[in-house]
N, C-alpha and C positions, 0 to 999 in steps of 0.2 A: 132525535138525539135532543137530549134535555139540556137546557142552558142551566149552568151552574150559577146560583146566586151568590153574590159576594156582599150581600147588605149585613150579615153577621160579623164581617171583618172590618165594617166600617163603623167609626164612632160617630154617635149624632152630635151636633154642636154642643148640648149640654153636658153629655158624656165626657166630650173632649176637654171641656172647660174643668169639669169636676176632676178628671184624671191629671190635669195639669196643676190642679190646686192640690190634690194629694201629692204630688211629686215635689212641689214648692215646700209645703209645710212639713214633709218627711226628710227634707234635706236640710244638714245644719248650717244656719244662718251665722257668719262669723262678722265680727266687728272689723272695721278697717282702719285700725290705728297705725300710723306710721313712725318708726323710730329710726333715726339717722346715727349712723356710726362713720367717723371721720377715719380716712386712713392716710395718716400721714407720718413720715420721719419713722419708719419701722415701727409704728404703733396704731392698734386699733382703739379709739376713744368714742364712747366708753368701752373699757376692756371687758367689763362685766354687765349685761344688760338682762332685766326681768321684764317679760312680755307675757300676753294672753294668746291663747290659741286663735288663729285668724288674722293676728297683727302681721304688718309687713315690716322687715326691717332692710333697710336701704343703707349700703356703703357706699361711701363717696372718696375716690381716691384723688387726692389732689398733689400729691408729693411721692414721687419714687415709682418704681416698677413692682408691683404687688398683686397678689391675687387673693381671694377668697376660697378654702377649701375645707368643707365639712363634711366630706363624702365618708359614707360608712366604711369604705376600705382603709382609710386613714383613721377613723374614730368608731370602731365597730359598735361602741353603746349608743350612738347617736340614734334617735328614733327614725330619723330619715335623713337622706343625703342633701347637700346643697353646695354647689361649687360655681364659679364664673370663669374657670378655664386658667389656662397660664398666662402670665403677665406679659402684655405686649405694648402697652402704653401707660401712660399717666392720664388723669383727668376722665377716669371712668366711673360709671355709676352701676351697681349691682343689685337688685331687688329681689326679696324671697318671701313668699308668703309661709309661715309656719302653722300648719294644720294638725300637729301631733303635740302633745304635750311631753315634756321631759326636759332633760338637760342635754343641750349640744355644746361641743367643742369644735374648734376650728383653728386655721391657721394661715399664715401666708407663706407658701412653700419655699421661696426663696429666703425668708428670713425668720424661720422659725428657731433656728440656732441663736437668734438675737433676742429670743423672748417675744416675737410678734405673734401673740396667740391670743384668743378670745373666746369667751362663755356667753351662752344665751340659756336662760331659764323660761321655759314656757309653760305657762299654768294653764290649766283647763278651766273652761268657764263653768261658773255656777250660777243659777238663777235663784238669787236671794232677794230679789225684789229690789236690790238697790242698784246704783247706776255708777258710772266711772267717769271720772274727768281725766282727760288727757290735755296738757300744756305742752305745745310745740314751740320751742324756743328757737330764734334764729338771729344771726347778726350779734352774738355775743362775745366778739373778739376782745373787747376790753377786758373780759373776766375769765378767759381761758387759763384753766388750771386751778381757778378758786372754787371754793365750795359754794353752791346754791342750796339754800333752804327754802322749803315751800310749806304753807300749811293751809288747809281748807277749814273754814269756820262758819258755822251755822249763824246766819244774821239774827235769827229770833232767840235761839236759846243761848248763844255764845259758845256751845259745844265745838270742840276742836276735832273733825272727823278724823283727820290724819297728818302726820308731819314727816317729812323725810327730806333727804340731802342727796346731791348729786355733784360730781366734779363737772364743772363747765367745760364744755367744746362748742365750736363755733355755732353748731346748730344740734340740738337733742331734744328728747321728750321726757316727761314725767307724767305718771299718772297716780292719781288718787282715788281709791274706792270708798263706796259706802254712801253715796250721795241719795237722796230721797226725793221721791216725786213730789213737785209742788214746791219745795223747799229753795230758800234762796241763800247765797253764800258768799263770804269774801274770801279770794284766793290772794293770800299774801304770801310774798317772796322776797328773798334779798340775798345779794352776793356779797360774800365775807371779803370785801374789797381791800380792808388793812390786814386781814389774814391773822386777826388776834383771837379766832374761834368764838367770837361771841357778837351779839347785834350792837351795832352802834347807829345811832341816827344819821340819816344823810346830811350832807354827801359822803360822810367818811365810810359809810356802806351804802351801797346802791338799792333801795328798797322800792317795791312796787305793790300796787292792789289793782286785781282784776274783780270785777263784779260778775257773779253767776246769779242770774234771777229767774225763779220760777221753772227749775229742772223738769225736764219732759223726757229725759231719757240718758243715754250715755251721751257726753257732750265733749267736743274739742274746742279750746280756746288757742289762739295764735298769739305769740307774744314776739315782737322786733324790739330789739334793744334800744332804748331811749333814755333822756335824763329827766323826764317827769317824775321825780321821786315823791313817794308818800311814806310818811314817818309811820309805820303799821304798828308800833307800840309792840314790838315782837317780845314774847316771855321766853328768855333764854333758859337754856338748860345744861348750859357748859360748865365745866369744872370751875373755872372762875367765878362763874355766877353764884354756884353752891357756896363756894368759898367765902363769898361776900355776902350771904344772906344774913344780913345783920338787922333788917327791919322785920317787925312783927305788926301786923295790922289785925284789929278786932273791936267788936264781934263780927262774924261773917257767916251767915247773912247779917245785914245791919238794917235799923230802921231809920234812926235820925242822927247818930252821934258815932263817929268812928275814932279809936284812940291807935296812934303809931307810938310804937315803942323801938328804942334801940340803945341798950345799954353800953355798947362799944363806940358810940360817938360822943365825940367831946362836946361840953356844953357850951362852947363858942362856935360851934359851926352853924352854918347856915343851911336851912332845909328849903328845898323848892320842893312843891307839891302841885303837880298836874292831873287833873281827873279828866278822863276821856271816855266817852260813851262807847259802845260796841262798833259804832260806824267810824271811831277815830276822831269824832269831833270833840275840841275843847269845851268841857263843861266849866271848869272851876280851876282857879290857879292861886297858890298862896307861897309866900315866901316868909319863914319864920326863923328865930333865932331858935336853935333846937337844944333841949336839955334833957335827953333821955326818953321824954314822953310829951306827946300833944295830942289834943282832941281836934277833930274836924267836924263841924256842923253840916251835914248834906240833908237835911230835912226837904231842901227845895229840890232836889232830884226826883225825878219820876223813878218810879220802881223799874228795873231793869239791871243790867250787867254793866260795870265800869271798870276802869282799868286806873289805879293810883301809880303814878310814875313819881318815884321819891328819889330825890339827888342831893348829894352834898358833892363837896371837892374831891372826896375819897371814894364814895360808894353811889351805886345806882341801882335800883330795882324797881320793877313793874309787879304790882300784885293785882289780882282779879278779884272783885268782890261781887256780891249780889246785895241790891238795895230792894227791900221790899214794903 
């Protein structure tokens, strides 16, 4: 009687490793960014959230008897179902990893009639050679309900990669895409503490800067609320700022001398001029009696990007210039 050889059914160590590598590289690899949604007082905060395929959403219930229901039986258009069951107690945490792109609706079953619903937009991943920054905020209790603005700026070129805003909850995340390998960035953000819709220097508004140096891939930064403020010289784009755009600054780019002009400002006004480099360091400062037009000599400044902070008792504007 012949013995049946089983050697053909066995993988040699090399073939086993090769098979494992093929399986690994043929399986989609997702990022692991976590987004936090607060479940309090018959409300999901934030109510609308944009994430990327592979991200985790974590709901944290700290007030009331609630649940999360995103089942396809309730919302047939959802690409996939998610649900944490019926509400049984408070202080629960429910996490779900979204692996399919599309729009998801969900609700709290006991309080859907009170408007306790939410939406999640899940975008597919696209390999464009760029990287994503995720900033996870925590301990933001002093600013809950306020608007937080964030911008990421390339340190070398001064180019603003992206700017966006979010309504603050105690803990939440924000993402900025388009970061390039080996580049360094300033991550500037402020909470509109006095709720006037525009940037005001701290401590009127609470403002911070994080530094991201030598990007090597998708990156996550953690920020816990503190009072170590930085005047980030935010260039506002609010309605009030546009209405008060009384200053002109030229030429731009400039070599040695820049002219500041404003026909709307009275001749007896005092103009304070502060010039900052791209890192936020004060380089020059002047205080002049202003009469429609004045020249500033900047030949001592090295070539680069600078911000002119122009202020009178009535107006304030920050203008970006390039010195060559």
